[in-house]
C-alpha positions in Angstrom: -116.5 -121.3 232.4 -113.2 -119.7 231.6 -111.8 -119.6 228.1 -108.1 -120.0 227.3 -106.3 -116.9 226.1 -105.0 -117.9 222.5 -101.9 -115.7 223.0 -100.7 -117.5 226.1 -97.5 -119.5 225.7 -97.8 -123.2 225.4 -100.6 -123.3 222.9 -99.4 -125.1 219.8 -99.0 -123.0 216.7 -98.7 -119.7 218.5 -95.6 -117.8 219.6 -95.3 -115.6 222.7 -96.3 -112.5 220.7 -99.6 -114.0 219.6 -98.4 -114.6 216.0 -98.4 -117.8 214.1 -95.5 -120.1 214.8 -94.2 -122.5 212.1 -93.7 -126.0 213.3 -91.1 -128.1 211.5 -92.2 -131.4 210.1 -89.9 -134.3 210.7 -88.7 -135.8 207.4 -89.6 -139.4 207.0 -87.5 -141.8 205.0 -89.0 -143.7 202.1 -89.2 -147.4 203.0 -86.5 -149.6 201.5 -87.7 -151.3 198.4 -87.4 -155.0 197.7 -87.0 -156.5 194.3 -89.3 -159.3 193.3 -87.4 -161.8 191.1 -89.0 -164.4 188.9 -86.8 -167.5 188.1 -86.8 -169.7 185.0 -87.7 -173.4 185.2 -88.2 -176.1 182.6 -91.9 -176.8 183.4 -93.9 -173.6 183.9 -95.5 -172.5 180.6 -94.8 -169.2 179.1 -98.5 -168.4 178.9 -98.8 -169.0 182.7 -95.9 -166.6 183.4 -97.4 -163.9 181.2 -100.7 -164.4 183.0 -99.1 -164.1 186.4 -97.2 -160.9 185.3 -100.4 -159.3 184.2 -102.6 -160.4 187.1 -100.2 -160.0 190.0 -97.7 -157.4 188.8 -100.1 -155.2 186.6 -97.9 -155.5 183.5 -99.5 -154.8 180.1 -99.4 -157.6 177.6 -96.3 -156.4 175.8 -94.3 -155.8 179.1 -95.4 -159.2 180.4 -94.2 -160.8 177.2 -90.9 -159.0 177.4 -90.3 -160.0 181.0 -91.3 -163.6 180.3 -88.7 -163.8 177.6 -86.1 -162.2 179.8 -86.8 -164.8 182.5 -86.7 -167.6 179.9 -83.4 -166.4 178.2 -81.5 -165.0 181.2 -82.8 -167.3 183.9 -84.3 -164.5 186.0 -85.8 -161.1 185.8 -86.9 -158.3 188.2 -90.6 -158.0 187.8 -91.2 -155.3 190.4 -89.9 -153.4 193.4 -92.1 -152.8 196.5 -91.9 -152.2 200.2 -90.9 -155.4 202.0 -94.3 -156.5 203.2 -95.9 -155.9 199.7 -93.1 -157.8 198.0 -93.4 -160.7 200.4 -97.2 -160.8 200.0 -96.9 -160.8 196.2 -94.4 -163.7 196.4 -96.7 -165.7 198.6 -99.7 -165.1 196.4 -97.9 -166.0 193.2 -96.3 -169.1 194.7 -99.7 -170.3 196.1 -101.3 -169.7 192.7 -98.6 -171.5 190.8 -98.8 -174.6 193.2 -102.6 -174.7 192.8 -102.1 -174.9 189.0 -99.3 -177.5 189.2 -96.4 -175.2 188.3 -93.0 -175.1 190.1 -92.6 -171.3 189.4 -90.1 -169.7 191.7 -90.4 -166.1 192.8 -88.2 -164.5 195.4 -87.3 -161.2 197.0 -84.1 -159.3 197.8 -83.4 -155.8 199.0 -82.8 -153.2 196.3 -79.4 -151.6 196.1 
C-alpha cells in the first residue's frame, strides 16, 4: 500500500516547500438582532408582567420591576434583543402563556437598528 508524500502539492495545510501553509478563515457576520417589545394594556397585571420578564427573559427582580414600570408608563419597552428565530420563539411562548392565563399581553419583534 502506497503512502502519500506529505510534501506533495495539493495537501491542505502544506505549501510546495513542505512547510506549513496558513489558511485564511472567512469572516462571518453576526446575525442581525431583533428587539422584543412588550406593550402596555389595561388588563394584564403588573405581577404577571414581572413574572414573564423573569421567566422568559431572565431578568432579575429589580430589572423586571424597572421594565414593567417602563411598559406601564411609556406604553412599551424593549425587553431583549436576540437573533430572529430566538426572538420569534420567545414572543410565541410568552403570548401562549399569557393567553393560557387569560391576559391580553402583547409582545412583538422588530429589527434592531
